[in-house]
N, C-alpha and C positions, 0 to 999 in steps of 0.2 A: 627430533633426530631421525635420520634415514638411515635404515641398514645397509651397509655395503656389501662386499664379498664375504660375507660372514653369515652365520645362523644364531639368532637372537629368540630369547624367550622372555615373556613378560606376563605374569598374572596379575589381572585387575580386580579379580575375585576369586575364592575358593582355595586359597594357600594361606594357612594360617587360620582356617574356619573352615566348618563343613556347610557346603551349600555356594550359592551365588556364583557358580563357576564361568568365568570368563577368561580365556587364554590366548595369547596372541604369539605368533611366530613370525619373525622377520628375516628377510632374506633379498638380497639385490634391489633394495630400494623398496620393496613391497612387504605388506603385512598381511596374514591371514589369521582371522578369528576362530576359534574352536569354542563353540557354547557360548550362550547368551543367557545365563540363568538369573535366579533371584533367591531370596529366602524370606521367611515370613517374619513379620514384626515382632520386635522383643521388648522385654519390659523396660529397657534402657531408652525405648522411643516411645512413648505413651500416646495412645492414639491412633498410631499407624497400623496399616496392614501389610505392605510390601516393602522389603530392603532391596535395592538395585546397587550394584557397582557403579562407581563414578567412571563415566567412558571418556572423560575429558582429554585423556592423553591421545586415544585413537580418533575422537571425533576432530582433534586439530589435525589429524594426518588423514582424514578419511578418502582423501582423493588417492592415497597409496594402499587402501584397504581394498582388498580383492573380493572378499566374501566372508561370509560366516557359515562354517560347516559345522552341523548339530549331530553330537553322537547319538543321542537317544531323546525319550520325551519325558522325562521326569522335569519337574518344575524349576528344581535347581540347576538345569541345563537349558530350558527353552522359555522358560517364565518370564524373562525380561523382553522377548522378542517383540511383542505387540507395542510396547512402550519406546522402543529405540529403533527398530528396522527401519522406519521411515526417515528418521533423522540420520542413520548411517548410510542410507541410500545405496546398499550393495546387495548382491544376491546372496539368498539363503540356500543351502543345500542339507538335505535330509533323505532318509530311506523313507519307503511309503508310508509306514506307520506313524513315524515321527512327523512326515510332512502333512499329513492328514490332520493330526492334532494342531499343528502350528497353524495350518490354513484355518481351522475353526477359531483360534484366537484372532487371527487377523481379520477374520469376518466379524467377530463381535467387536473388534476395535473400527470397524468401518474402513479398513485400508487393504483389504486383500487384493483388490485390483492394482494396486499400487506399488506393491513388493514382489520382486522376482523370486519366486519359491522353485527350485529346481529338485525335482524327485529323482533320486539317483538308485538305480538296481542295486542289490547288496555286493555284487562282485565288480562292478564297471568302475574302471579307473578314470579320473577325470583331472585335468590340468587347470591350475590357477597361476598364470605368472610362473615364477620358479618352483613352485610347488606341485608335485604330482600326488594325487590323493587316492587312497582305497580304503573302503571300508573292511573291517574284519569282524565278521559276528563273533560275539561272546556272550556268554550268558550272564544275565542279569534279573532283576526283579520286574522287568517290563519286557514287552515284545520289542524286537530288534535294537537290543543293546549292541553296541559297537565300540571296538577300537578304530583307531586311525592310523593307517600306514602312510606316512608322509615322506616322499622323496624330494631330496633338495640337492642343489649342487654341493652342498657342505657335508651331506651324510643323510642318513635315514632315521627318522623318528617314529618310534612305535608309542602313541598315546592312547593309553588304554581306556579312557572314559571309565564309567562305573562297570565293574564285571565281577566274576567268580568263576569257578570251575563246577560243572554239573554233569554228572554222569547220566542224568535222567531229567534233562530240563523241561519236557513235556511241550514247550512252544518254541519253535525255531531249532536251528542246527548250528550250535556254535562250532568255531574252528577246532580241529582236533590238535592233538599234540604234534602229530607228524606235520601238521600246516603249520603250525607255530614254529616247530624246529627247523622246516624249510625256510621260513623268514629269517630266522637267526643264521642259518647257513650263508644267507646272501649278505648278512651284514647290518647291525643295528648300532646306529651312534649313540642314541640315546633312548631310554626307555621313561616315559612320563607318566607315573602310576598313581593310581587311587591308593590313598593310605589310610581310609576310614577305619578299617578293621584290622589293623597291624597288631594290636596288641592281643588278639584271638588266639591262642596255641594250636585250635583246632580249625580244620577246613569247615566252610560255611555250611555244608550240609546240601542235600539234592532235595529239589522239588519234588520228585518221587517220594521220597521218606516223608516230606508233609502230607502227601496224599494219603499215604496208608495211615499216619497218624491221625490226620481228620476224619476219615473213614471209621477208624476204630473209636474214636471219641464220639461221635455222631451217633453210632450203633450204641455206644454204652448208655446214651441219655434216651433210651426208648421210651416212647410216650411222653417226651417232654417238647416243648416249643424250643427250637436251637436257632440262635442267631450267632452269625460268624461276622466280625468285623475285620477288614482287612485295607490294604492299599488299594484305593480304586485302580491305579494303573498296572497292578499286577495281574497280566492277562492269565499268566500261567495259573495262578491261583484261583481265577474265576474258571478257568477250565476245570481243575481239578474240584472245585466246589459244586460245578455242575455235575461231574461224575460222581461225586459224593452223594447228591441228591438222588439221582438215578438209582444209585445202588442200595440206597436204603428207603426207596421208595416215597420220598418225600417231593412234594412240590416246590419248587425254587421260587423265592419272592425276592426282588431287588430294591433296596431302599436308598436313594442317593442320587443326584443328578450326575454327578462325575462318574458314578458307576454305569449309568446309563449311556453317557457319552463313551466311556471307554469301550463298552460292548458294542455300541453301534459302529465305532470306526474300527474296531478288531474284526467285526464280521465283514467291513466293507474291504479290509485287506487279506481276507481270507482265514482269520482266525476265530475260534468260539464259534465256529459253524456247528458243531454238535451239542451246544449248550440247549438243555431242555427249555420247552417252552415256560415262560414265566407267568404267574399269576398276580394280579393286583393285590392291593392292600386289603380290600374287602373280601376278597376270596380267601386270601391267606388267614384272615382272622376267624372265616367261618369253618376253616377245616379243623378235624381233630388234632390237638396239639403236637403228636407225634408224626404229622403227616405233612409238615411244612418246615422247610429249610429258609432261613433268611439271611441275606446277605447285606450288610450296611455299613455305610461310610461312618466314620467319626472315632475311629479307634485311639486318635491321637488327642482325644478330648476338645475336639473344635465345637465351639458353642452352638454354632448353627446346623451341625451336620446331624444326620438322622439319628445316631446312636445316642446323642446328647438330647434330642427331643424325646426320644423313647424313654430314657432314664428319668426324665422330668415328666413323663405320662401326657406329653403334649403332641403325640404324633398318632397317627392312625394306627400303627402297629403297637400293640400291647404286650408286656411282659408281666407275668405274675410269678408268685412263689413258685419255685421248683423249676422254671424255666432257666435255659442255659445261654451264657454268653461266651463264645470262643473268641479269644483275642488273637488272631491269625496275623500279627503285625509286631515289630519289634517297636520299643519305647524310645522315640527320638529323644535325644537330651534336650531338657528344657520344657518337656511336656509332661513332665512327672506329676506336677501338681494337678492340672487339668485332666489328665487320664485318671488320677486317684480320686479326683471328685467324681467323676462319673461312676468308677467302680465302687465308691462308697454309697451313691445313691442306688445302685441296683442291688449291692449287698443289703442295704436298708429294707429293700422289698424282697428279700430272700431269694432273690435270683442267683444261680450258681455262676461263679466266674472261673475261667480256665484260661491261663497264659502258657507262653512258651517255657515258662519256668516249670510247670507241670507235665506238660506234654509237648512233643515236637512237632507244633502245629504250625510253627514259623521257622524258616532259616533265612539268613543273612542274604542281601544281594551284593555283598562285598567280600573281597578275599581275606581269609586268615592267613597266618604265618605259612603253612603248608603250601596253600596256593600260590603265595608271591614267591616262595622258594623255587616251585615248580616252573613258574613264567620265566625267573631268572635263567634256570638252566636251559630253557629251551631256546629263549631269545639271545642270551650271552650278550648284552649291551655293553658297550664301553664305557656309559655314563647312565647312572641312574637319578632321576630327578623326581622325587616325591611331590604329588600335589594333593588335593582335595582331602584335608584333614587339619586339624589344629596343628600348632607347632609341636607339641609333643608326639604326635602320630607321624609326622613327617620325619622329624630327627630319629624316631625310632625305626621306620622304614629304611632310612639311610644307614643306620647300624646294621640292620639286617642284611641289606644288600652288600655291605663291606664284608661281612661275615660269610657271605655265599660267593665271594671271590670278585665282585664288581670293582673294577679299579678306581672310578671316579665316582663321587657322589655329590650332588650340588642340592642345598637345602635353602630354599628362598621363600621370601613371603609376597604378598600383594604388593606390586608397585617396584619390585627389585627387577632392574634390567641385568638378565643373564647372556652372556656369550657361551655357546655350546660349541662352537667352531669358527675359525680354526683356533689352534693353541690350548691352553689349560682352560678349562671350563669353569666358570665362576661369575658372580655378580660384579658389574663395573660400574653401575649407575643406579639410580632409583627414579621414579617418577611419581606423580600423584595417583593415589589409588583410595581414595575416600568412598563415602557411601551416600546414596540418595535414597529418599523416602517416598512412598505412595501415602500422603497425608490428605485424607479426602479424595479431591481431584486433582491434586497438585503435586507435582514432583520436586522436593525440595531437599537441600543439603542435610544430611544429618547432624552436621556440626554449625548448622545456621541458627540465627537469634531465635527463631519460633520455637525450635526443638529444645534449645538451652533453657529457655524462658519456661517451656512446658515442664520441664524435668524441674526445675527450681519451684514452680508452683506445686506440683505433685508432692515434693519434699516438705515444703514449708509453709504453703498456704498463701493467701493474698489478704492485704489490707487495703481499703480504699479510703482516701482521706478527701473529702470535698470541702473547698474553700469558697464560699459564697461572695467574697469580696467586701463584705459589710462586718467582717470580724467574727462572723459565726462559723463553726467548724462542725462537720459531721463525718463520724467514722464507722465503717462497717468493716467486719471480717469475714472470709470465706476460707474454711479448712483449718482454722487453728483449734486446737483440742481444748476449747474452754466451756462449751457447753453451758451449764447453770451461771458461769462467771461472765458470760459474754456481755451482758448489759452493763454489768460494773465495768469491765474493761473498757469499751467504747466510750464511757464516760470520762474514764481517767485519761485515756488515749487522747481524746479531743481536748481535755485540759492541757496536757502536755504540749499539744501542738499550739495551742493558744499563747501559753507560756513561752514556748520557742519563738513564735512570731513576734511577741511583744518585746523581745529583747534586740529585735533588729534595729539597725541605726540608721539615720541618714538616709542615704539613696538605696541603702538596702531594702527599705520598706517598699519601694516600687520596681524592684529587680525580680522579674518573674522567676528567673532561675534561681536567684538566691532563696526567695519565698518557699519555691516547691522543694528545694533541698533541705531548707530547715524543717518543714512539716513532714518529709519523708523520713529523716534521721528520727525526729520525735517520735513518730508513729512506731517504728520499727524498735526504738529502745523500750517503748512501752509493751509491745507485742512480746519482746524478748523477756522482759521482766515478769509477765504475766504468764508466758506458756513455754518459754525455753527454746522457743524457734524464731528463726530470722526470717520472716516472711518477705516477699515481694510487696511493695508498698506503690500503689499508683496514686499520685495526687492530681486533683482535677480543680484546676482554677480557671474560671471562665474568662473570657475577654471582656475587657471595659470598653 
């Protein structure tokens, strides 16, 4: 479909889920994409690393797509860029810090010279067809978090991206209450707003508070080796840790390639210029224990990250009994088991663990209820449309907006086509909004045959039946819980297959499809009888 004299919205990712943000605005025949993110592989997609939104809807309309505007540099907003930018074939727009990280991704993919990447000064307005766009800086847990102010012939959109309110952000200068109120005075048709933290009754907290808490915590562990794990992208937190290292007379050591990249990019963009000189791993290990502060990746339990290897004692940095690990990051839902595994390994070695439950060493980058209420009062939108959250988050934000006096709310999910103007806002159609997976080197549909089969194999195992064409049957199983009964099972299963084949009559004896199906069913029944499982069965029958 082609937008007419109207303002449309469609999320292909990030609505009804946290992560993988891809949003579309349509007006006067053209489309604008805001963010192109991804999320990490989950248990329901075994063997995969990355999950992307299926862009089929907009790929079929790419001649009407004007560009991709990126709000900030978190992976759930930019992570899919190197995989789809070339296929979309439209310009990218980003502020300097985000642009630099995106360009590195494009270079790693070998397509940097083939993609138009426009670097936008924070306050510069730019026009794309019927859309007039201006970045509005807001506080977040990364440098250059931004909202977008989007002017259209049908009204003005305030698209928050990820945000919070912070009186002491340490990095960057967010828009003030007065500036946001002035935007509201000019009129806001729709507020498209981050829902992630809507159930938090308190404000998210300031980075300045974290600095104080980290300083006190590191001082408290005088004479101990202290490691802090945090999100690599949190430039303000890295700035804080540099200050803490200096204030406690500790040398700074950084472990993790993503940390090195963020520091390099941040310094190139004017951030982290006062970060203390870093020492290498050997120097850090040679210093007295109370004279080093280590910053490491891996606070979410990533198996190949620095903290995981340190916990397994396979990293040049070593921790011993009495040393301290500060988890200066929130626990992302879904990572509880992997984080717990690392914490248990550390605890087994008598390493002290401190999290944000014990000390205010982390604050969220997303708005709690007081911050949402404040933004509503400043912008005074006609319509509130929650995004970036599970359904429960978005519905709760809609309820909150109504309670705060916003006249109209729209709760949508991925694939819903929403008309914001003219007329009553709401869903009027839906489009495909599936998922794609990076499986090895191949991008494949999440609902494709390969992934369906892999899930079945993971749950039920595999039985292989080999028919040699001379009446002999060989059976092997993989993943069935038989152990010491395995040999007896394969003998009996082979006998069952032979009996099933012997019952075939006439032309059935020479029909490959009939033979294969008879063998498959017999082997599966035997497996179910022995194990209670219904495995996948592969029958191999050589050509004559």
